[in-house]
N, C-alpha and C positions, 0 to 999 in steps of 0.2 A: 717582746718576744720576736725572734727572727730565726731564719733557717740557718742550719749549720754551714752550708756552702757559702751563703752570703757573709756570714760572720768571719769565716776563715779565708774567704776569697780564693777557695780552691774548687776545681770542677768535681763533679760526682766521681767517686772512686769506682774502679772496675771490680773491686772486692765484692763477691757475690753475697756477702753478709751486710753490705751497705744498704740501709733502707731506702726505698724509692717506690714510685708507681711504675709498674712495668707489666707488659704482656708480650710473651715471646714464644719461640719454638726452638727446642734443643734436640736435634737429631730426630725430629718427628714428634717429640713429646712436648705438649703445650704446658706452659707455666705462667703464673701471674703473681705479682707481689703488690701489696698495699702497705706502705709504711713511710716513715719520715724521721728526720732529725731536727730538733729545734733547740735553740738557746733560750733557756727559761729566764736567765738573768745574766746580763753582761756588763762589764766595766771596762772602759777604755781610758787610758792616760797616755801621755807622750812616751812613757817608758814600757808599759805593759798593757795587754788586753787579755781579759779572763772572762770566760763564759761557762756557766753551769748548763749542762746539756741533758736532754732526754731523747732516747732513741728507741724505736720499736718497729716491728713489721710482722705480717702474716704472709707466708708464701705458700701457694697451692701448686703442686707439681704432679703431673701424671707419670705413671710407670711405663705406659705404652702409647701408641699413636691412635688409639681407638676413638678419642673424643677431643674436639677442640676446646671444650670447657674443662679447665683444670679442676680436679676434685679428688683424685685417688690417694693423695697424701698431703699433709701440710706440716710446715714448721713455723714456730712462733718464737719471737724474741722480744725482750724488753731490757733496757739498760739505762744507767745514769752515769754521767761522767763530767769531764771538764776539758775545755780547749784553751790553750795558752799561746800567746804570741807576744813578741816584743818589737814595737815600732823602732825603739832605739837601736836594737840589734839589726833590724832590717836595713837601717840606714847605712850600716857598715858592709852590707852585702853588695854584689854587683847591682847596678841601677835597676830598680823595680823588683828586686828579689824579695821573697818573703818566706819565713819559716813559721811553722805551727806545730805544736805538740798537743796530742790528744791522749787522755787516759779514760778508759771505759770499763765499768763492771756490768756484765750482762748475763742474763739467763736465756737459754734456748731449750726447747723441747721439740722432738720430731715424732710424727704420728702417721700411721697408715690407716686409711679409711677403706680402701679396696683390698681386703686381706687375701682374697683368692688370687688376684693378679700378682700381688707382691710375692706370695708363696710360689707361684709358677715361675716367676722370673728370677728370684733371688735365692730360693732355698732348694736344697738337694732332694728333699722328700717331704711328705706330709708330716708336719710336726704336731705335737699335742699341746705345746705351750705357746703357740703363735699369738693368741689373743692377749696373753699376759705380757710377753716380752716385747712385742712390736707395737700393739695398739696402746700399751701403757707406757712405761718408762724405760724402754730399751735404750733410748737416746735422749737423756735429759741432763743438762750440765750447765755450769757457770764458768765464766772466765774473766780474767783481767787482761785488758788489751792496752798496749802502748804503741802509738803511731806518730812518726815524725814525717811531716810533709814539707815539700819545698816547691815554690813556684818562681819561675824566672822568665820574664819576657825576653824575646830574642829579636834580632833584626828581621825585616820583611814580614812583619805582623805574625811572627811565630811565637809560641809560648810553650815552654817545657815545664812539666810537673812530674815530680818524683816522690816516692814515699817508701819508707821502711817501717815494718810493724812486727810485733811479736805478741803472742798470747800465752798465758799460763792458766791452767785449769786446776782449781783446787778440788778437794773431794766434793762431789755433787751433793746438794741438799737432799734430793730424792735418790738415795744410793741403792737403787734396786735394778739398775741397768747393767747391760753387758758391754756396752761401748765405753771403753776407758780412754779418755783423752788426757794427754800430758802437757803438750805445748806446741806452738807453731811459730814459724818464721815466714815472712812474706815480703815481697818487693813489687813495686809498680812503677811504670814509666808511661807518660802520655805526652804526645806532641800534637799541638793544635795550630791551625792556620786560619786566621780571621779573613774571610773573603770580603765581607762588608761588615759594618758595625752590627752586632747582635747575631751574626751568622758565621759559623766556623765549621770546618771539617777537622776531625781528629782521628788519631790512631793510638793504640796503647796496648800494653801487655801487663798481665798480672800473674805472678807465680807465688805458690805457697806450698810448704811441706808441713803436714800435720802429724805429729808424733803421737802414737796411741798404742794401746795394748789389746786391741780387738783381735780375736782369733776366729776364723771361719768354723773351726771345729773346737768345741769347748767341752771338756770332760764333765763339767757341772750341768750341761744341758745337751746331752747326746742326741735328743730328738730335734734339735734346732741347728742343723748344719747348713752353712751358707755356701753359695757358689763364690768363685773368685780366688779362693785359696789364701786369703790374708792370714798372716800369723805374726801380728805385731808390726807389720810393715808400715812405713809412713804413707799416709794418704797424700797424694800429690794433685795439684791443680795448676793448669796453665791455660790462660785465656788471652786470645788476641782478638781485638775488635777494631773495626773501622766504622766511624759514625759521623753524624752531623749534630751540631748544637745550634738550635734556633731559639732565640730569646726575644720574641717580638714585643713583649710587654714590660720587660725588665723585672718580671715577677716569677714567671713559670718558664722553664727551659724544656723544650721538646727535643728529644734526642733519639732518633732511629739509629739502628746499628746492625752490622753484619760481621760475623767473625767465626772463630774456631775455638772450641773448648776441648781440652785434652786432659783427662784425669778421672778421678773418682766423682761419684755423686756427692751432693752437698747435704741432702737430708738422709732419709732412710735408704736411699739408693746408693749409699757410699760403698757397699762391698764390691761393686763392679767398676772396672776401668774401661774407658772408651774414648774415642775421638769423634766429635760430632760438630756439624754446622750449627751455629747459634745465631739467631736473628730475631729482631723484634723492635719495640719502641718503648721508651721510658720517659717519664716526666720527673723533674725535680725543681725545687724552689730556691 
């Protein structure tokens, strides 16, 4: 068993759904994640490398800046998938280049623990159904994700990594929610410069559009009106980060970062759109 990043030889993605160990601050709101990706079984030949993967995380996110301990909401995810690459194909690419293909089936659910604060920030007025639709399954879904990643060493100790991905959301198993997700498309670009062996600085950008049927005002739930005015509009995400990757042991990478996040929230904070400073540190294997 090995880590996903070691098996695919790709750096940690900036995708906020990528499992990792992280503690950070987004616009004054503290958040923390505990998760990881492992290759349960792998096979390598001169022609193909295939790994069966398991992925999962729990992320705690605060709605306001009142507490440095994240606790006001959480989202949890677990998935199974596969990663495929072809050494034979890589040899036909520019020197050192590598392609990898990932497919993943995952479940995620999002929950509010501090219902009073959630109501004050995200809802227009005091609802009667908040406990049922927010604390329960207002946001529970499954998806199939396909991701194509490319890594290319460049002169002067530079390395370029790019990825394209898409998700399709089938009918949810727990079909009692209001958040209707249909599909998404995303792109990512990272550039890293190795200062000395095992120490690099990097910058990157991640963009995603998430197509959905969520409406801030729903005739079926007139007491549950959200702020933000969404009416089936795509949820958008733009992240830019500047960071350091330090891998002193060859096992665990320490990666502090600073950046800007522009877009909707990822968990139950999705109804509102904002631009915030994003900073913290993460570990991955």
